[in-house]
C-alpha positions in Angstrom: -41.3 16.2 -6.1 -41.8 18.0 -2.9 -38.4 19.5 -0.7 -39.6 16.9 2.1 -39.8 14.4 -0.3 -36.4 15.1 -1.5 -35.0 15.3 1.8 -36.4 12.0 2.4 -34.1 10.4 -0.4 -31.4 12.6 0.8 -31.5 10.2 4.5 -32.5 7.2 3.1 -29.6 7.4 0.6 -27.6 8.8 2.9 -28.3 5.6 5.1 -27.7 3.2 2.6 -24.0 4.7 1.6 -23.1 4.6 5.6 -24.1 0.8 5.6 -22.6 0.1 2.0 -19.5 1.7 3.4 -19.4 -1.0 6.6 -18.5 -3.9 4.5 -15.3 -1.9 3.2 -14.9 -2.0 7.1 -15.7 -5.8 7.7 -14.3 -7.4 4.8 -11.1 -5.3 4.5 -9.5 -6.8 8.3 -8.9 -10.4 6.3 -7.4 -8.0 3.0 -4.4 -6.6 6.2 -4.2 -9.1 8.3 -4.5 -12.2 6.2 -3.6 -11.9 3.3 -1.0 -9.0 3.8 1.1 -9.3 7.4 -0.1 -13.0 8.7 -0.8 -15.9 6.5 2.1 -15.3 3.8 4.8 -15.9 5.9 3.4 -17.8 8.3 1.7 -20.5 5.5 5.1 -20.1 4.4 6.9 -21.4 7.1 3.8 -24.6 7.2 5.1 -25.6 3.4 8.8 -25.3 4.8 8.4 -28.1 7.3 6.7 -30.0 5.0 9.3 -29.7 1.9 11.6 -32.8 1.2 15.5 -31.8 1.3 15.4 -29.3 -1.7 13.2 -27.2 0.0 10.5 -28.3 -2.5 6.6 -29.8 -1.5 4.4 -31.8 -3.7 0.8 -31.2 -3.8 -1.0 -33.2 -6.1 2.5 -34.7 -6.8 4.2 -31.4 -8.8 6.5 -30.0 -6.9 6.4 -27.0 -6.2 9.7 -24.8 -3.7 8.1 -24.1 -0.6 9.0 -20.2 -0.7 6.6 -20.0 -4.0 3.9 -22.2 -2.3 1.6 -19.1 -1.3 1.4 -17.5 -4.4 0.6 -19.9 -6.4 -2.0 -21.2 -4.0 -3.4 -16.7 -4.3 -3.1 -17.6 -8.2 -5.1 -20.2 -7.5 -7.9 -18.5 -6.0 -7.8 -15.6 -8.7 -8.6 -18.4 -11.3 -11.8 -20.0 -9.0 -12.8 -16.5 -8.5 -13.0 -15.9 -12.6 -14.8 -19.2 -12.8 -17.6 -18.3 -10.2 -17.8 -14.0 -10.9 -19.8 -14.2 -14.5 -22.2 -16.3 -13.0 -23.1 -14.1 -10.0 -23.0 -11.0 -11.1 -25.5 -11.8 -14.0 -27.5 -13.6 -11.3 -27.3 -10.2 -9.4 -28.5 -7.7 -12.6 -30.7 -10.4 -13.4 -32.5 -10.4 -10.0 -31.9 -8.0 -8.2 -30.8 -9.8 -5.2 -27.9 -8.5 -4.3 -28.0 -8.9 -0.9 -28.7 -12.5 -0.9 -25.5 -13.1 -2.8 -23.7 -10.6 -0.7 -24.7 -12.7 2.2 -23.3 -15.9 0.8 -19.5 -15.0 -0.6 -18.9 -13.0 2.7 -20.0 -15.8 4.7 -18.1 -18.4 3.2 -14.8 -15.9 3.0 -15.6 -15.8 6.7 -16.4 -19.3 8.0 -13.0 -20.3 5.1 -11.2 -17.2 7.1 -11.6 -18.0 10.8 -11.3 -22.3 9.8 -7.5 -21.1 9.4 -7.1 -21.1 12.6 -6.3 -25.4 12.6 -3.7 -23.7 10.2 -0.5 -25.5 12.3 2.5 -27.9 11.7 2.9 -29.5 8.2 -0.6 -28.8 7.9 0.2 -27.2 4.3 -2.7 -28.1 2.1 -5.0 -27.2 4.3 -4.0 -23.4 4.1 -3.5 -23.2 0.6 -6.8 -24.9 0.8 -8.6 -22.2 2.6 -6.5 -19.4 1.2 -8.2 -20.1 -2.8 -11.9 -20.1 -0.5 -12.0 -17.2 1.6 -9.5 -15.4 -1.4 -11.7 -16.5 -3.9 -14.8 -15.7 -1.8 -14.2 -12.0 -1.1 -13.3 -11.5 -4.6 -16.7 -12.3 -5.3 -18.7 -10.5 -2.9 -16.6 -7.4 -4.1 -18.6 -7.4 -7.7 -21.6 -7.0 -5.6 -20.5 -4.7 -3.3 -19.3 -2.6 -6.1 -22.2 -2.8 -8.2 -24.6 -1.4 -5.3 -22.2 2.1 -5.8 -24.0 3.8 -9.0 -27.4 3.1 -7.8 -26.6 4.7 -4.4 -24.1 8.0 -4.9 -25.4 10.0 -8.5 -22.4 10.8 -10.6 -20.8 14.1 -8.8 -20.7 12.2 -5.8 -18.9 8.7 -6.8 -15.4 10.0 -6.0 -16.0 11.1 -2.7 -18.5 7.8 -1.7 -16.1 5.4 -3.1 -12.8 6.6 -1.0 -15.0 7.2 1.9 -15.3 3.8 1.5 -11.8 2.9 1.3 -11.4 5.3 4.3 -13.4 2.7 6.1 -11.9 -0.6 5.1 -8.6 1.0 6.6 -9.4 2.5 9.7 -11.0 -1.2 10.2 -7.4 -2.8 8.6 -5.4 -0.1 11.0 -8.1 -1.5 14.2 -7.8 -5.1 13.9 -4.0 -4.8 13.6 -3.0 -3.0 16.8 -5.3 -5.6 18.4 -2.9 -8.3 16.7 0.2 -6.5 17.9 -0.8 -6.3 20.9 -1.0 -10.1 21.0 1.7 -10.7 18.9 4.3 -8.9 21.0 2.7 -10.2 24.4 2.2 -13.4 23.1 3.8 -15.5 26.0 2.1 -12.8 28.9 -1.5 -13.9 27.1 0.3 -17.4 27.8 0.2 -18.2 24.1 2.9 -19.7 22.1 3.7 -17.6 18.8 2.3 -19.7 16.5 -1.0 -19.9 18.6 -1.0 -16.3 18.3 -0.8 -16.1 14.9 -3.7 -18.2 14.2 -5.6 -16.8 16.7 -5.1 -13.0 14.4 -5.8 -15.4 11.4 -9.3 -16.6 12.7 -10.2 -13.5 14.3 -10.1 -11.4 11.0 -13.0 -13.8 9.6 -14.7 -13.7 12.6 -14.6 -9.6 12.2 -16.0 -10.0 8.4 -19.0 -11.9 9.7 -20.0 -9.9 12.3 -19.9 -6.1 10.6 -21.0 -7.8 7.2 -24.7 -7.7 9.6 -24.5 -4.2 9.0 -24.6 -3.1 5.0 -27.2 -6.4 4.6 -29.1 -4.1 6.6 -29.1 -0.5 5.5 -28.1 -2.0 1.7 -31.7 -2.6 0.0 -32.3 -4.3 -3.5 -33.5 -2.7 -6.0 -36.1 -4.1 -8.4 -35.0 -5.4 -11.6 -36.9 -5.3 -15.4 -34.5 -7.6 -16.9 -35.9 -11.0 -19.1 -33.0 -12.1 -19.8 -32.1 -15.9 -19.8 -29.8 -17.4 -17.6 -26.0 -17.8 -18.6 -23.9 -19.5 -16.7 -20.3 -18.8 -16.5 -17.6 -18.5 -18.9 -20.9 -18.3 -21.2 -21.4 -15.4 -18.6 -17.9 -13.4 -19.3 -18.3 -13.7 -23.1 -21.7 -12.1 -23.2 -20.3 -9.4 -21.5 -17.1 -8.7 -23.3 -19.2 -8.8 -26.1 -21.3 -6.4 -24.8 -18.4 -4.4 -23.5 -16.9 -4.5 -27.3 -19.8 -1.8 -28.1 -18.0 0.2 -25.4 -14.6 0.2 -26.7 -13.1 3.1 -24.7 -14.8 1.0 -21.3 -13.1 -1.6 -22.5 -9.5 0.5 -22.7 -9.6 1.9 -19.2 -11.1 -1.7 -17.8 -7.4 -3.2 -19.4 -5.9 -0.4 -18.2 -6.7 -1.1 -15.4 -6.3 -5.1 -15.6 -2.0 -4.5 -15.8 -1.9 -1.6 -13.3 -3.5 -3.1 -10.6 -2.0 -6.6 -11.0 0.9 -4.9 -9.7 -1.2 -3.0 -6.6 -2.6 -6.8 -5.7 0.8 -8.2 -6.2 2.6 -5.8 -4.2 -0.2 -5.7 -1.0 0.2 -9.9 -0.5 3.8 -10.5 -1.2 4.9 -7.7 0.5 5.1 -9.4 3.9 6.9 -12.4 2.5 9.3 -9.9 1.1 10.3 -8.1 4.3 10.6 -11.2 6.3 12.2 -13.6 3.3 14.7 -11.2 2.2 15.0 -8.2 4.2 15.1 -10.7 7.5 12.4 -8.3 9.0 10.2 -9.5 12.5 6.6 -10.2 12.3 6.3 -7.5 14.5 8.4 -4.8 12.4 6.2 -6.5 9.6 2.6 -5.6 11.3 4.0 -2.5 11.9 5.2 -1.7 8.4 1.4 -2.2 7.6 -0.2 -0.7 10.3 1.6 2.4 9.0 0.5 2.1 5.5 -3.4 1.1 6.9 -3.5 4.6 8.7 -1.7 6.1 6.1 -3.6 4.5 3.2 -6.9 6.4 5.2 -5.3 10.1 4.3 -4.2 8.8 0.9 -7.5 7.8 0.1 -9.4 10.8 1.5 -6.4 13.3 0.5 -6.7 12.3 -3.3 -10.4 12.5 -3.2 -9.9 16.3 -2.7 -7.7 16.0 -5.7 -9.0 14.2 -7.9 -12.0 16.9 -7.7 -9.0 19.5 -8.2 -7.5 18.0 -11.7 -9.8 15.2 -12.3 -9.7 11.3 -11.0 -8.0 9.7 -14.5 -4.7 12.6 -13.9 -5.0 11.8 -9.8 -4.8 8.1 -10.7 -1.8 8.6 -13.6 0.7 10.3 -10.8 0.1 7.6 -8.1 0.7 5.0 -11.0 4.5 7.0 -11.1 4.4 7.4 -7.4 4.1 3.7 -7.0 6.9 2.7 -9.6 9.3 5.0 -8.0 8.2 3.1 -4.5 9.0 -0.5 -6.0 12.0 0.3 -7.4 13.6 1.8 -4.5 12.0 -1.4 -2.4 14.5 -3.3 -4.8 17.7 -1.3 -2.7 16.5 -1.7 0.5 19.2 -3.4 2.7 18.5 -6.4 4.3 18.0 -6.0 8.8 16.9 -2.4 8.1 13.4 -1.8 9.7 13.0 2.2 9.0 14.4 2.0 5.4 11.2 -0.3 5.3 8.6 2.0 7.6 10.0 4.9 4.9 8.9 2.8 2.1 5.5 1.9 3.8 5.0 5.2 4.2 5.2 5.9 0.3 3.1 2.6 -0.2 0.0 4.2 2.0 -0.2 7.8 0.7 -0.6 6.5 -2.6 -2.7 2.8 -2.2 -6.5 4.1 -1.2 -6.5 6.7 -3.6 -5.2 4.7 -6.5 -7.5 2.2 -6.4 -10.6 3.9 -4.5 -10.3 6.6 -8.0 -9.8 3.7 -10.0 -13.4 1.7 -8.7 -15.6 5.2 -8.8 -14.0 6.3 -12.8 -15.3 2.5 -13.6 -18.4 3.3 -12.1 -19.7 6.1 -14.7 -17.8 3.8 -17.3 -21.1 1.3 -16.6 -24.3 1.3 -18.5 -27.3 2.0 -16.3 -28.5 -1.7 -15.4 -26.0 -3.7 -15.9 -24.3 -2.7 -12.6 -22.8 -6.2 -11.4 -22.6 -7.5 -15.0 -19.1 -5.3 -15.7 -18.5 -4.5 -11.6 -18.2 -8.4 -12.2 -15.6 -7.6 -15.0 -13.9 -5.4 -13.8 -13.5 -7.6 -10.2 -11.7 -9.6 -11.9 -9.4 -6.8 -13.0 -9.6 -6.0 -9.5 -8.9 -9.1 -7.6 -10.3 -11.8 -10.0 -7.5 -11.4 -12.9 -4.6 -10.5 -10.7 -3.0 -14.1 -10.8 -0.3 -13.2 -13.2 1.6 -10.7 -10.7 1.3 -14.0 -8.0 2.8 -15.6 -10.9 5.2 -14.2 -12.2 6.4 -12.9 -8.8 6.7 -17.1 -7.9 8.2 -18.4 -11.0 11.1 -15.3 -10.7 12.3 -16.5 -7.0 11.8 -20.3 -8.6 13.3 -19.4 -11.3 16.6 -16.9 -9.7 16.1 -17.4 -5.6 15.9 -14.2 -5.1 12.6 -12.0 -3.8 14.3 -9.1 -5.2 14.3 -9.6 -8.6 11.0 -10.8 -8.0 10.2 -8.1 -6.9 11.5 -5.6 -9.6 9.8 -7.7 -11.9 6.2 -5.6 -11.0 7.9 -2.8 -12.1 6.6 -3.9 -16.0 2.6 -3.5 -14.8 2.9 -0.4 -13.7 4.3 1.3 -16.2 1.9 -0.6 -19.1 -1.4 0.2 -17.2 0.2 3.7 -17.6 0.6 4.0 -20.8 -2.3 2.5 -21.4 -4.7 4.6 -19.0 -3.3 7.6 -20.7 -4.2 6.8 -23.6 -8.7 6.5 -22.9 -10.5 9.9 -23.5 -12.7 9.2 -20.3 -14.9 12.1 -21.2 -16.3 10.7 -24.3 -16.2 7.1 -23.2 -18.8 8.3 -19.8 -21.1 9.7 -23.1 -20.6 6.8 -25.1 -22.2 4.1 -21.9 -25.3 6.7 -22.2 -24.3 8.6 -18.3 -24.2 12.3 -18.2 -20.3 13.4 -17.9 -19.2 15.2 -14.7 -17.5 18.8 -15.4 -14.6 17.2 -13.8 -13.5 14.1 -14.2 
């Protein structure tokens, strides 16, 4: 291969990587502005306005405490994701046409998110439905998105590329939150009510998601596939993937560990604003500022932990982050109500470990995927990332429903980090990479 050809391949790969980063930039605004900041407290308030005298709403005739409705909707969205992700992952690997699948998932989710503008009054069922559609769409789209990583980055470069993608996402979240904060705090000067300002912030995340998805759709390219496997649907495809993974037990062991500790991470992300507003009595402006701090520090944390991984290896760095998560969550239990300064300190700790723990988990798993099965395996990974993260919200919601205390609900999540740490520590990742049929990096 000539030097010019090598140079052209490198340029093409870098261009594709930059396009890939932009899907993190596009969809992370949903995760930040919608799921983490605005929708939890706002949908909870809408549900409370529709509640009976005992504080319960009755979707489908089932009595649900209004304060638990948001958490239950997140869990329901995950169940929908579980049904769809195996089918999408198999279709992506079988056809090689990943971009149309990415586009379909992204624009269904972006449309549902934009539709949150119409969430007002006592329309809690509308909010729940749109949340389920949007949250399941972003989860399924990430199956396709993540499956590009082994194709656009060589093994020795995946920690850097994955970390940079997460950094792009957190930078986008920070940018949008600044705009949200200006609109929300100055809504009177803009001539809109507080609730209208929230609905504009929710809808703008959907418009952002749809607009910036055009960049990866232009720059990413589909690869031809040689797969001749027959179409398999839904749970049958998931069962087929799990059977294949049983031949690679160390990959499955890593996935189980990740399923546990990431369930805790995703639940903290989705329920932190509810905890801050309902238990600590913090204002929406305080919550937005805290989440903005998380986004800014998460950029530095993702890039910094990427550098630590080059020195100490991804596995050790992830284990260190799980210790930090446990300490941070334990401290959150004792936060005094009405004290934003301590909430900001807690947010700083979360920001420094959030991006890195997720980015390095993604890049580490990419080494454990057999060649040619990227989307299929990443569909199982995404179930662990967002798709199987229903136990945490469910535990959070049930704990609150039984105790009426968000403090008890938040401290219950510590178990996910302790169990995840124990399981990950037992996985010999170098042996797992070799058994998957991939080259073992010098430092992992």
